[in-house]
N, C-alpha and C positions, 0 to 999 in steps of 0.2 A: 644596608637598611637594618633596622632593628631586628633582634632575634624574634622568630615566630612569624615573620611576614612570609607571604607565599611567593615563591619564585616559580613562575609558570613558564615552562620551556616549550616552545612551539616547533612543530614539525611541518615541513612543507607537505601539504595534503595531496594525495593522488587525485588528479583531475582538477586541482585548483589552478594549475598553471598548464594550459594546453600546449605550450611550447616545450614543456619538459616531458621527456619520454621515460625518465627513470627517476629513482629516488636517491641520487648520490648524496643529497644533503643529509639523509638520515644516517646517524652513526649510533650503532648499538654497542652493547658490551662486547669487548673483544673475546671474552671467554665462551660466548655462545657458539656452539658448533653448527646449529641449524637455525639460521636467521631468516630463512625464506618466508616463514609465516609472518614475521614482523615486517617484512618489506611489503606485504600486501595489506596496507592499511586503508580501510574504506574511507570514503569522503566524509569529513566532519569528525573523524577520530583524531585523537591526540596521544602522544607518548611522553611520559615523564620517567625520570630515573629517581630511585629512592635508595638511600643508604640505610641498611638494617643492622642493628647491633643486638647481639645476644644469640645468634645462631651458632650451634656447635657441631651439628651433624646433618646428614641428608634428611632425616626426619623433620628437623627444624625448617629446612628450606621447603619441604613438601607441605608442611603445615601453613607456612606463610603463603605459598602459592595457592593453596586451596582457599584460604581466607580471602585472598584478593579476587580469585575467580568467582567467589560466591557473592560478591558485591554487584548489585543490579546496575548495569551500565558499563561494567568492565568487560571489554572484549577478550583480551588476552593478558596474561601475566606470566612472567618468567623470572625465576630467582637464581642468582649465581652465588653459591655458598662461599667459594673462595674469595670472591670480590666483595662479599657482604652487600650486594646491590640487587635491585630488582628493576626490570623494565615493565611498565604497565601501559597498556593501550586501552583507552576508555572514551566514552561519549561525554564531552564536556557539558552537554545539556542535562545530563542525568547525574554525573559524578563530578565532584570537585577534588582537587588534590588533597584537601583536608580529610575527605572521606577515605581516600587511599591510606593516608597516614593513620587514621583512627582504626581502620581494619587491621593493620599490622600490629598496632599497639594492643588492640583487643585480643590478638592471638598470643600476647605475652612478650612481645619484642619492642625495642625502641626503633623509631623510624624518623628519618629526616629527608625532606624533599631536597634533592641536590641543587644547589644554586648555580653550579657550573653548567653553562649551556651545552647540552649534549646532543641536540637534534638538528643543528645547523652547522654548516661547514664554514666556520669563521677562520679566515686566514690571519695568523698573527702578524701584527705590524711592528714587531720588535718590542723593546722594553717599554713599559708604561710607568708613569710617575703618578702615584696616588698620594693624596693628602688626607691624613686621618686625625681626628680629635682624640686625645688621650687624657682622660680624666683621672684624678687621684694622685698625680705627681706632686710632691711637696718640696723636693730639693734636688740637688745635682746627682745624688746617689740614685734617685728614682730614674732620672734621665739616663744615666749610665746603664742601669739595669734594663730599661726598655730597649735602648739602642743595641745592647748586646744580644738580647733575645731576637730582635728583628733581623739583625745582620747574620745571625746563625740559621735563619730560615732558608730552606732550599729555594733557589730561584730569585732571592733578593740580592740585588747588586749593590745597593747603597741605601743607608737609612740614617736620617738625621732627626733628632728630637729636640724641640725647643721648650724649655720650662716656662718661659715668660708668656708664650702663646698657647701652651698645652696642645701643640700640634706636632705631628710627625710626618716627614716626607719620605716616602719609600719608592725607590726605583726597582721594579720587579719584572720578571718574565711571566707574562700571563699564561704561557703554555705549561709552566711548571707550578705556579702558585696563583691562587685567585685572591681578590681583595677580601673575600670572606674569610679565607684562611689567615690573612694578616690580622683582621679584626679579632678572630678567635685566639690567635697567639697573644695579642695584647690583653684580651680578657682572661686567658688562662694564666697570665702573669699576675692577675689580680687588679688590673686597671680597667677603666671603662674605655671602650674603643668604638669608633664609628667612622665610616668613610665620609669625607666632606666633598671631594671632587677628585677626578683623575684626568689624565691626558687623553682619554678615549674620546674620539670625535663622533662616536655613534651612540651616545647615550644622552637622554634628556629626562629631567625631572619636572613633572607637571603637577600643579595644584589643581584639583578638580572640585568645582562647586556644582551642586545639584544631586549629590548622592546622599540618600536618606535611608534606604532599606537595602537588604541583601539582594533584592531583585535589581536594584540599580547597579550594585557591584557586578552582578552577573551580566547585565547589559553592557557595562564597560568592558568586561573581559571578552564578551562575544564580539564587540566592535574591534578590539585590538587583534583578536584571532583572525578576523577576516581581512584586516589591512595587509596588503602586500608589503614586504620589507621589514615587518616587525619580527624580531628574533626572540625576544624575551621581555617579559614585563613583570612588575611586582607592585601590588597596590597595598599601601599602608592605611588601614582603617582609622588609626589614631590621628594621623596628620592629614588625611585625605589627599595624599600625594601618590602618584604612580610613576615609577621609574621604568623607562622604556629603552630597551636596547634595540637599535634598528640598523638596517643596511643603508648608508647614505647614498649609495649608488642606485638604489631602488626608490627610496622615498626621502624627501627632505623633512626637516623638523616642522616647517610651516604646513606642508601637506599632511603631515601626521596629525597636527592639531586640528586642521580643517576637517580631516576625515573623521576624527572622533566627534567633533561638534555636529557635523552633518549627520553622522550615523545615529546620534541620539535625538535628532530632530530639534536641536537647540536646547535640550534639557541640561546638557553639561556645558559649563563655561570653564575654559582652561586658561591658566596662566603659567608661564615658564618660571620655575623657582630658581633664583640665583643661589649658587653655593655659598657666596659670601653672606647673603642674608641669613641662610641657615646657620652659618658659623657664628654670626653675631647673636642670633637667638640663643645659641648654646652658651655663649659668654654670659648673657643676661640671666639665663636659667641657672648657671652655676653660682652667680652672685646671689640670686634669690634663694637658692637652696642653703647657702651658707648663712644668710640672714635669718632664715627660719630656724636653722639649728641653733644659732647664737641666741635668738630671742627665747627659744624654748629652754635652753640651758640656763639663761639668765632668770627666767621665770621660776625655775625649780631651785636655783642656787640662792636666790635672795632670801627665802624663808630659812634655809640652812644657816646663812650668815647671820640673820636676825636672831635665830635661836641661840647662837654662840655668843654674839656680841651685845645685842640690845635687850633681849628678853630677861637676862639676869637682873636688869635694873628696873623691871616692872614686876612688882611682887605677885600680883594675882596671876599674871601669865606664867611667871616662873614657877609658881606653886603647881599649876596644871602640868607643866613640863616635868616636874619632879615626881608626879604621880606615877606609882609603879603599876605597870600593866604587864603581868606575867613576869618573866625574868628581868625585863629591862624597864627603864623609865620611859614615859611617853615621849620625852624629847629625843631619846636615843632611837626609839622606833621611827619617829618622823624623819630624823636625819638619815637613817639607814634606807628607808623607802625612797625618799626624794633623791638621794645621791645614787642609789642603785639605778634609777631611771636615767640619770645623767650619765653614769658610768657605762652602762651596757646598752642603752637604747640610743641616746644622742651620741655618746662617745664610741658607738660600735665601729664607726668608720676608721678610728685610730687603730683598733685591734685588727681589723681586716687589712688595712694598709701595712701594719707592722708584720702581720703574718705573711703577706705576699712578698714583702721585702726579704724576710728571713728565708722564705721558700726559694727565692731567687738568688740566695747567697749574698745578699747585701743588707745594709742597714741605712735607716734614714731618720728624719725627725719624728715620724710616727712611732718608731721604736722607742725613742726617748720619752715621748708623751705617754705611751702605753706603760712603760716601765715606771715613770714617776707617779702617774695617777693610780696604777695598780698597787704600788708599794704603800701609798697613803691609805687607799681604800681597804685593802686586805689587812693591813695592820690594825685599822680601826675596827674591822669585823672581829679580828682576833682578840683585840682588847675587850670588846663587849662580851664575847663568849668566855674569855678567861675570867672576867669579872663575875659573870653569872655562875661559874663553876666554883671559883675560889673565894669570891667575896672581895677580892682586891681589885678596885676599879682604877684603871689607867685612863688618862685623857685620850679621846679619839680625835681624829683629824679628817673627818668626812668633808668638812668645808674646804679643806685644802684640795681634795680631788675635784670637787664640784667647781670651785672658783678657777682652778687651773684649766679645766676643759673649757669653761666659759671664756676665759681670756684668750686661749688658743683659737677658739672659733671666731672671736672678735677680730683677732689678727688675720685670720684667713679671709674673713669677709672684707676687711679693709684692703687686704692684698688683692683680692679679686677686683675691687673697685679701681685700685691703682693700676693693676695690670690692664684693665679695660681701657684706661686712659692712654696707655702706651700704644695701643693698637688703633688709636683714633685716626691715624694717617690712612690706613686701608679703608676704614669706614667712610672717611671723607671722599676718598677716590671712588668708592663704590657709589656714593650718593651722586657723583657727577654723571653717572651713566643714566641716560634718559629711560623712562619706563615704557613709553609708547612712541610710535612713529606713524606718519601719514604716508601710506603707500599709494603712488600714482600709477594708474593703468594707462599705458601709452601705446600708440600704433607704431608701425615701422618708421614713420617719419618723425617720431618723437612727440607727436601731439597728444596731449592728455585728454582722456574721455571719461575719467572716473577716478575715485579714490576711496580708500578705506583705512581705518585705524588698526594697527597691528601691534603686538608686543615687540619692543625693540630687540629682544633676544631672538626673534624669528626673522630678522632681516637677512637677506641673502645677497651675495655679490651680484651686481647687475641691476638691482632694484632701483627704481627712480623714486626719490623721496621728497616730500614737500616740507620745507622748513619755514615756519612763520616767524615774524619779528618777535623777539623776546623769548623764543623757545630754544631748547638745546638741539644741536646738530646730532641726529640719531646714530650716525655711523661715519667712519672714515670714507671719504669719497672725493669726487671731482664735481665742481659746479657745472651743471648742464645749462642752466638758465638763471638770469637775474644777477644782481650785484648788491652787496651789502658789506658792512663792517662786522667782524666777528671778534668777540673777546676770547682770547686763547690763554689768558693769564692762569686759569686753573690747571692747565696742562704744561705750558712752557714757562710760566712765571713772568712772561712779558706783559706789562700792564697796558701798553698802547694797543688799541684795537687794530686789526689787520684787515685791509680791503680785500674782499673776495669777489672775483669776477669769473666769467666763463673760463673753464679749464684750470681754475685755481683749486689747490688741494685744501680740503677741510678735515678737521679732526673731530671725531665723535666725542660728545660731552662738552664741547665749547658752546658758547651762547651767541646766537644770531641777534644782532642789535637792532638793525633798521629795516632793510628791505627783505622781501620774500625771496627764497632761493629754491631751485630744484637741483638736487644733487643725485649723482649716480654712485651708489655704494660700491666700494672697491675692496675694503677690508672689513671683515666682521669677525665676531667671536674672539678667539685667542690671537688672531692676527692684527686686531685693531690696536692703535697706539695706546689707548687707555688701558686695555687688557694687558698689554705688555708692560706698562708702567706698574700696574698692580702686581703682576707676576714678579717683576724685578724687586719691588719692595718686599713682597712675601719671601722671596728667595733670600734677600738680605737679612730679614728678621729670623729666618730659619737657620742662618749660618752661625758658625761659632768663631769668635776671634781666638787666635792662638793663646792669648792670656787666659782664656777660659779653662785651658788645660790645668792651670794652677788650682782653680776652684774644684775641678773634677778630682784632682789628686787628693786635695784636702778632704773632700766629701767622702772619699773612699776609706779614709782612716779616721774620720772625725768621730763618728758614733762609738766605735770600739774604744777609742781613746777616752772619750767622755765617760763611758760606763766604767772603765778602769779607774779613772780619777774619782768617780763617785764611790766606788768600792773602797779605794784607799782612804777617802775622806771619812766614810762610815767607820772603817776599822781604826783609823787614827784617833777619832774622837772617842770611840767605844773603849779602846785599849787605854787611851789616856785617862778616861774617867775611872776605869778599873784600877789603874795604878795611882790614882789620886793626884794627877797633875793639874787639875783645875777644881775649884771649890764646888761643893754640893749646891750652893745657892744659884748656880747657873742653871740647874735642872728645872724643867717646868713643873708646875704643881702636880703632885701625884705621879710624876714622871720618873723615869730611870735613865741610866746612861745610854742604853740602846735606843730609846725613843729620841733622846737628845741628839745622838749621832745620826739617827735615821733621817731627821729633818734636814740636816746639812747635806746628807747624801742625795735626798730627793731634790733639794734645791739645785745641786750641781747638775743633776740629770735634766731637769726641765729648763734651766736657764740657758744652757748651751744651744746655739742656733746655727745649724748648717745652712738654713734657707737663705740667710742674708748673703753668704758667700756665693751660693748658687745663682742668686738674682742680680748680683753686682754688675756683671757684664751684659747678659742678654737684655735686661730692661733698658740699659743705656743705649745699646745698639738699636733696639726697637725704636726708641724715641728719636735717635739721630737719623735713622733712615726715613722716618716720617717727616721730620723737620726738613731734611734734604729734599724730599719729594715736593713739599710745599714751596720750596725755593727753586725748583727746576733742576735740582741736582739729585740724580738717581744713583744710589750706592748699592753695589751688588752683594756686599757681605761684610761681616765683622772683620774678616782678615784684611779686606781692602782698607777699611777704616784704620786698622792698626798700622798698616804699611804707610798710608798716606800721611800720618802725623810725623813720620820720620823722613819725609822727602828732603833730599839735598839738591837734586838737579831736576829741573823741568825742561824737557826737550820739546820745542814747538816745531811742527811742520810749518813751512812758510805759506804756501798757496792754500787759501781757504781757511787757514787757522789764524795766522797773524794778519793776513790780507783778507779782503772781502770776498775773494774767489770770483770776482766779476771782472775778468780781464777785458781791456779795451785797447784797440789799436790807436796809438797816438801819432805814429809816423809811418809813412810809406814812401821810401826814396828809391828811385830807379837810376841805375848807373849806366844804362845803355840808351840807345835811341828809341827803345820800345815805348809805346804809348802807355800812360799810367793805367788807363782802363784795361788795356790788354794784359798788363802785368798783374793787376788784381784778379782778372779773370782766370789767368793761369794758376795763381796761388789758390784761389777759391775752388777750382776744379780738383786740385790735389787734396785740399783739406776737407772737401765735402764728405769724404768717406771716413774721416777720423772722428773719434769721440772725445779727443782731448779738449779741455776748456779753452786753450789758446786757439784751437782750430775753430771753435764756435765763434770766438771773438773775431777772427779773420773773416769768417763767412758773413757775419753780421756787417762788418765794415765794408766788405766788397759789395754786398747786396745793396747797402745804403748808397754806395757810390754810383751803382748802375741804375737803381730805381728810385732813389731819393726817399726810401722808406724810413719811417721813424724806427729807431732801434727797438723801442718798447712794443711796437706793433708787430715786429717780425720775430721777436724773441719767443722761443718755445711755441712756434706756430707751425706744426708739421704740414698742415694743409697748404699754407702759403709757400713753404719751402718746396713742396712738390711741384707747385705751379711754376715757380720761378726757376727751379733747378733744371727743368726739362728744356728751357729755351735758351739759356745764355752760357751754360757751362760746357767745357770741352769734354769729349769722350775720353775716359781714363782707362788705361790698361795696366795690368800687373801692379796694382796698388799694394803697398805694404807699409805698415807702421813699425818704426824702429824705436823701441822704448829707450828713453834717455837721449835720443838723437833727433828724431823727426820723422818725415815720411818721404817715400820715393814712389814714383810711378812713371808711366810713359804716356806722352800726349803727342799725337801725330808722329809716332815712331821715335820721338826724342825723349831722353831722360830728363825728368824734372825732380829736383831735390829741394825740400823745404825743411830747414832745421838749424842746428847749431854748428859751431866750428868743427866739432868732432866728426859730424856727418860729412862735412865738406872735405876735411883732410883725408878721411878714410876713402873717399870717392875720387881723390886725386884732383880736387878743385882748388886752385890757387886763390888766396884771398889778397887782393891788392892792398897796398899800404893805406890809401885814402879810405877804402872801405873799412879796414881795421880801425883806423882812427875814429870813423863815424860810429862804429860798433862800441868802442871803448867809451865814447861820449855818452851813448845811450845807457850803457851799463852803470856808469858812475852816477847817473841820475836815477838809479833804482828801476830802470826799465830793462826788459828782456829783448835782446836783438835776435831776430829770426832771419837767417840768410836764405836767399832763393837763387838756385842755379838752374839754368836751362840749356840743354845740349852741351854740358860740360863747361859752361861759362857762367860766372856769377853775374846776375842781372839786377839784383836789388836787395834791399833790407827793409824789414818791418820792425817798428818799435812797439812793444806791447807793455802796458802798465797795469798792475793790479793794486789798487789803492789799499793802504793799510787801514785796519779797523781803527776807529777813532780812539778806542780805549787801550790799544796795544801798548803804547809807550808808558802809560800810567800803570798798567797791570805789571809790566816788566819791572818798573821801579818799585812797585808794591811788593813783589816777590823778593827783591833784594833786601827790602826792609825786614822781611820775614826770615832772612838768612837762607833763602832758597835761590840757587844760581840758575838763571835762564840760559838756555842753549837753543840755537836755531839750526835746523837741518833742511836742506833743499836740494833738488836736482838741478837747480839753476847754476849759472856760472858764478865764479868767485866774486867778480866785480859787482854784479847785481846783488848777490847775497850780502856782501859787505856794506853796500849802500843801504839796503833795507835794515840791516842790523844796526847801522849807525843811527838811523831814524828812530828806532825803538829803544836803543840803549843796550843791546845785547853784545857782549864781547866774544863769547864762544860761538863760532860759526862753523858748520860743516856743509860745504857746497859740492855740487857735481856728484851728488850721492844718488845712485840708482835706487829704485823703490825697495829692492830686496836688501840693499845695503843699509837702510835706516835701522834695521834690527841690530846690525853690527855696531853702529854708532851707539845705540843704547847699551850694548854689552861692554863697550869700551869704557863707559862712565861707571859701570857696575863693578869694575875689576877691583877697586879698593874697598868694596863692601858698601858703597853708597847706595841709598835708595833712590831710584830714578823713576820719574814720571814722564810719560809720553802723551802729548796732546795732539790729536789729529782728527781728520774728518772724512777721509776717503778710504777706498778699498786698498790703495797702495800703502796706507798707513797701518793696516791690520797686523802684518808681521811685527812691526815695531811696538804696537800696542800690546801684543801678546808677549813680546820679549821683555817689556818693561816691568818694573815692580808694581807700578800703578798706571794703568792705561786709562786715558780720559778721551772719550769720543764726544766731540763738541758739535753743537747745532743739530742734535739728533743724529747727525752723520748718516752712514749707510748701514744696512742691516749687518753686513760683515764686520764693520768697524765696531758697532754696538756689541756684537757677540764677543769680540776680542777684548773689549774694554772692561775695566773695573768700575768706572764712573761714567755715567751718561749725562752730559750737560745739555739739557733740552733747549736752552736758548743758544743762539749763535753769538755768545758774548763771553769774552775772555775773563770778565770779572768773576765768572762762576768758578774759574780755576782757583782763585783766591778763596772763594767761599768754601769749596771742597776741602782745601787744606786746613782752613781755619776751623771748620766744623769738625774735622777729624781730630785736630789737636784738642779742642774743647771737650769732645766726647771722651777721649782717653784720659784727660785730666779728671773728668767726672768719674770714670771707671776706677781710676787709682784712688780717688777720694772714697768711693764706695767700698773698695777693698780695705782701705785704712780703717774706715768706720766699722766694717764687719769684723775685721781681725781685732781691732781695739776693743770692741764690745765684748768679744769672747775672752780676750786676754784679761780684761778688767773684771768682767762679771763673774767668771768662774771662780777666781780666788775669793771674791766677796761672798759668793754662795757657799763656798767651802768653809767659810768661817775663819779665814786667815787673819782678818782684822778684828775678830770678836774679842780675843783676849786683851788687846791694847786699846781699841776704840769702842768696843761694845756693839759693833755693827753686825746685825744678824738679819739675813734676808729670808722671810718665810717662804715656803714653797709656792703659795698662791701668788705672791709678789714676784717671785722668780719667773713664774709662768707668764705674768703680764709683761715683764721685760722681754722675754723671748718672743712673744707674739708681736710686740711693737717694733722689734729690731728689724725684721724683714720689711715691714711697712715703711720704716724710715729709709731703708736703702732704695726702695721703689720710688718713694717721694723725692729722694735726692736725684734719681734719674729723670724724674718728671720735670725737674727744674730746667732741663735742656730744652723744653718746649718754649722757653722764653728766649731762645737764641735769636739774635738779630744778625743779619748779614753785615760784615765789616764795611765801614765806610772808607773809601779810598783816601779821602781827605784826612781821616784819622791815622791810617797806616802811613801815609806820606808825611804826616805831621804838618799839613798845610793849614794855615789859618785863613778862613774865608771871611772877608769883611762884609 
């Protein structure tokens, strides 16, 4: 929260909880030897800790203690000199923490209410990840400076700062350092810092309507104090927001809101504040601030420019300007006053930023602006004073300083607007989230007896929610009643509406099209799909591509190099003039060689732009991640983008990736006199305990054979399974699943084996020739043969087929056209694998690979330094996804697969693999173009500003024009990155060079 807000730290009160017989929650200063008096806190009292600065001896601590104890309402106060802290117990109805702070300051010391919760026993939950806004960064040098400061803080494990978003992500240990300490470190470095959000699950920010007076504030505080589970709260009078830290095991966020509204008898109306909305408002505020500064500077600079250029051509006005008022002419007075306002009021931010950069041992663009404007301003002041003393009047260059600052601010404003466009992806995703939800009250039988509208951010797992036609699905969940079509294109990129019936999964933020639905919420908050997508996009935009290291290195030496070049330019022209190497006609009117050389030096300083280099990569990565999200391709970072554009091999898992993952039994052949139904009953009994996809296909086939069920009616129906399983399956003993082989169990005391050749061979089962021939025939037709042996005799074979995805062959051909070699890996046998590979056009095949061996396959293709991508969808693909250079989890995959992947392809469509690679290539082509532009600008502009072409071509760049070029260069790079927003997914017909009539 902003400095000066009150952090109220709450103590569990004696008698407030009848089940608690002690006050273990109360933690006082470790330095106190006698804490007994503090443990006896009367009901209604509260304890806070205060940091005190300025105490030097025991007399100081006694003075503070006396001042505190004299405050009406303070029960006890104890001061620890060595720790510079005080513990104060007081009646919150009579004393506020501000009164405590004022009493200490009136005694002559500085006081700060400690924001660290000190009166409740919070157990650390490991490292937290906090996201902070960092204002005032202008180039890569600023980013390096802030990152270095944050990484050196005790308790900080990781810190990443993004220039394009003005955000920093910090992983820290809350037991060592607090979020306030991190904000203070950012501000001590000279930048603006504030917390946006953290991974804490026990904090909520509420907007409060209905607070008008101090009495209302006290009422709110009193309500929060009385609510069980509230640990700490902080109310911001400016924003009318209250930040509450609470114990989620004692009180839920919805109960907290209900309790506050009920405690105020309806006076307060609360809404949950989204951190993304707060972040967006900060972006708008920054752009508005820059616009105000630019317009103010322009308003003051235009008269200066007119005095210099236009007024000399208007006799009456020029006569007034030449009128002497004291030692100077009226025109000089006007220019001096107006430019001083621009230089030191509006341009104050450049001096502040330059000072903090130098204090942190770095240099940035602000240093160059401050140097250039100061040189022209102070030389002009010197010229005026020198003329007043000696009578020799040299030309002044006040307008140079004013116009330079104006153009730089214009560039900053345009840059803010352009950077805002790059973050549109997150804004659009945030807009998908519904604002409200209709909560249904149901009885034990699921019958609804009432409803109410609640904030969507207050939905809890298990809530039953009503979704009307045309409204957004408020949370991830399962359909409990009704049927309708849902548009999921905004999340998955799939344009065709999806039918949702009872037990169907729905995603929060999608749109219900036709019928009404009742859904049961399953995932909320950070666990929801939409929140995870936003988190992935944010993480990607915060990341740095390895190519960014080049810009960071250049930024670290850029400013010192430019300053050195400027000094050499100034000395070169000055010495050259003194030696007579150029004619006197080149000098400005009433000017001298130093003034002439100084103008070239200032132009060099202000035209050089490190910002363009710093923005070349992050802005392109930001736009690319947003474009990818809009197309159902989630990119985890700039490093993934950089690797993906170099992919040489793409390894596909067969089942569920190249195939539909919906295996069906096509053949069931019995080789003994056993009845077909008895055979299927045996196999189903063994497979009933397996979770393998093939086992589910066999169960569905056998059930349909026995009960004539429709496959769609029995699929994913646990209730039906339970009813049918109990009546027709055999009792199974000693069941075991053998990865890569099959299953084994005992039925009626006899061994039953269901699996592949390897299982049979290892178990001593002989495979007759006619069975082998039948098996080969199945495998050559791209089907998987499953052998069944009972009592050590092979009794039958099942043929299982998993149809290929319709786009598989076209995508494989498309990858070849893009010079990417496709490879297939599977645990299936070689004949089936080759048959599938022939259908899709893949030549490199790895079959009979155990799940753990897929990662070894990936490594084998990496041996020659090739970049290898792995595309998979399941848990068994996770090691390979992690081992690959670029892991792609397809069809949203499983949570583990998503965690291991670099790309998450939301749709279950292989075409997105081509989209991912194509987008990566186009993004890095744009980054290279940005770098070429940024480097070329500096390589060409600096010599022109230094006057290299002035002797031969007469080209001279005034400092104000150099400032305009510098300001617009970074804007040009950002606009170049924004062109990626026009990206269109590649058409397969174009890639394959197919002409469609």
